[in-house]
C-alpha positions as CSV (number, residue, x, y, z in Angstrom):
1,M,102.9,236.7,-18.7
2,G,106.5,237.2,-16.1
3,R,108.7,234.5,-15.3
4,I,108.1,231.9,-12.9
5,L,111.6,230.5,-10.5
6,A,112.1,227.4,-9.3
7,I,114.0,227.2,-5.5
8,D,115.5,224.0,-4.5
9,F,116.7,225.4,-1.3
10,G,119.7,223.6,0.7
11,K,121.8,224.6,3.0
12,V,124.7,225.6,1.9
13,R,123.5,225.9,-1.5
14,T,120.7,227.3,-3.3
15,G,119.9,225.5,-7.2
16,L,117.5,227.9,-9.0
17,A,115.6,227.7,-12.2
18,V,112.9,229.9,-14.2
19,T,110.3,230.2,-16.8
20,D,111.0,232.0,-19.9
21,E,108.4,234.5,-20.4
22,L,105.5,232.5,-21.0
23,Q,106.5,230.1,-18.8
24,L,106.8,227.3,-21.1
25,I,110.4,226.1,-21.0
26,A,112.1,225.4,-17.4
27,S,115.8,226.2,-17.5
28,G,118.7,226.0,-14.7
29,L,119.9,229.6,-13.8
30,E,122.2,229.3,-10.9
31,T,123.3,227.7,-7.8
32,V,124.3,230.1,-5.1
33,A,125.1,230.0,-1.8
34,T,122.7,230.1,0.9
35,S,124.1,232.9,2.1
36,E,123.4,235.0,-0.7
37,L,120.6,234.2,-2.0
38,I,117.6,236.5,-1.4
39,A,121.7,239.3,-2.1
40,F,120.9,237.6,-5.8
41,L,116.9,237.0,-5.7
42,K,116.6,241.1,-5.2
43,T,119.3,241.3,-7.8
44,Y,117.9,239.1,-10.4
45,I,114.4,240.2,-9.4
46,I,115.2,243.7,-10.6
47,K,116.3,242.8,-14.1
48,E,112.7,240.3,-15.1
49,H,109.5,240.2,-13.9
50,V,109.3,236.7,-11.6
51,V,105.7,236.4,-10.9
52,L,105.5,233.0,-8.7
53,F,109.1,232.0,-6.8
54,V,108.3,227.5,-6.5
55,V,109.9,226.6,-3.9
56,G,111.0,222.5,-3.4
57,E,109.3,220.8,-0.3
58,P,111.0,218.2,0.8
59,K,109.1,215.1,2.1
60,Q,110.1,211.4,3.7
61,M,109.1,208.3,1.8
62,N,105.3,208.3,4.3
63,N,104.4,212.3,3.4
64,E,105.9,213.3,6.3
65,P,108.0,216.6,6.7
66,S,111.7,215.9,5.9
67,E,114.5,217.1,8.3
68,S,115.3,220.0,5.4
69,E,111.6,221.7,6.2
70,A,112.8,223.4,8.7
71,L,115.1,225.0,7.1
72,I,112.8,226.1,4.5
73,L,109.9,227.8,6.5
74,P,111.9,230.9,7.5
75,F,113.2,231.3,4.3
76,I,110.1,230.8,2.8
77,E,108.9,233.0,5.7
78,K,112.3,235.7,4.9
79,L,111.0,235.7,1.1
80,K,107.2,236.8,1.7
81,K,108.6,239.6,4.0
82,V,111.7,240.7,1.1
83,F,108.7,241.1,-1.6
84,P,105.1,240.9,-0.6
85,K,103.8,241.2,-3.8
86,I,105.2,237.6,-5.6
87,P,103.0,234.2,-4.5
88,I,105.4,231.5,-3.4
89,E,104.0,227.6,-4.2
90,R,105.7,224.0,-2.7
91,V,106.4,221.3,-4.8
92,D,107.2,218.0,-3.6
93,E,111.0,217.5,-4.0
94,R,110.5,214.0,-3.5
95,F,114.1,211.9,-5.2
96,T,114.9,215.2,-7.6
97,S,118.1,214.5,-6.5
98,K,118.2,211.2,-7.9
99,M,116.8,212.3,-10.9
100,A,119.1,214.9,-11.5
101,F,122.1,212.1,-11.1
102,Q,119.9,209.9,-13.6
103,T,119.9,213.1,-15.8
104,M,124.3,213.4,-15.6
105,I,124.2,210.1,-16.7
106,D,121.9,209.8,-19.3
107,S,123.7,212.7,-20.4
108,G,127.3,210.9,-20.5
109,L,128.1,214.1,-18.3
110,S,132.0,212.5,-17.5
111,K,132.3,211.5,-13.1
112,K,134.5,214.4,-12.7
113,K,131.3,216.4,-13.2
114,R,129.0,214.4,-12.1
115,K,130.7,214.8,-8.5
116,N,129.7,218.9,-9.0
117,K,126.2,219.5,-5.7
118,A,125.9,222.9,-8.2
119,L,125.0,221.5,-11.0
120,V,123.3,219.0,-9.4
121,D,121.1,221.7,-7.0
122,E,120.6,223.9,-10.6
123,I,119.1,220.5,-12.0
124,S,116.5,219.6,-9.1
125,A,115.2,223.1,-9.2
126,T,114.7,222.6,-12.4
127,L,113.1,219.6,-12.2
128,I,110.7,221.4,-9.6
129,L,110.2,223.5,-12.1
130,Q,109.1,221.0,-14.9
131,S,107.0,218.7,-12.2
132,Y,105.2,222.2,-11.7
133,L,104.3,223.6,-14.7
134,Y,103.0,220.0,-15.9
135,S,100.5,220.2,-12.8
136,K,99.6,223.3,-14.0
């Protein structure tokens, strides 16, 4: 089948999550500096068969796009140019950061580890991917 790769795009850091080849389980992959994201994806896609990108779609409570959508749209255009054969789907990412933080608390992580924003981004990407898988 191939893997689905989720992207929780951020101005500084971007969280990534990926499914197994059967597209059953979502797992955190990594958090990378956004400036290095395309290079990371190129390397990853050489090693792994990715069939779909799922990119978080930040929305406000009134369902309007949030301010960060202005940063994501140019990234999506670049993603389309660099990987023209891999389709892109969007998933509402409202509350994923809060849910990620709560997941860290529920799993017993120390306060010091909960301050790790890179881990929050990776968990958020995993939640975006799980949301996509549930909707299928």
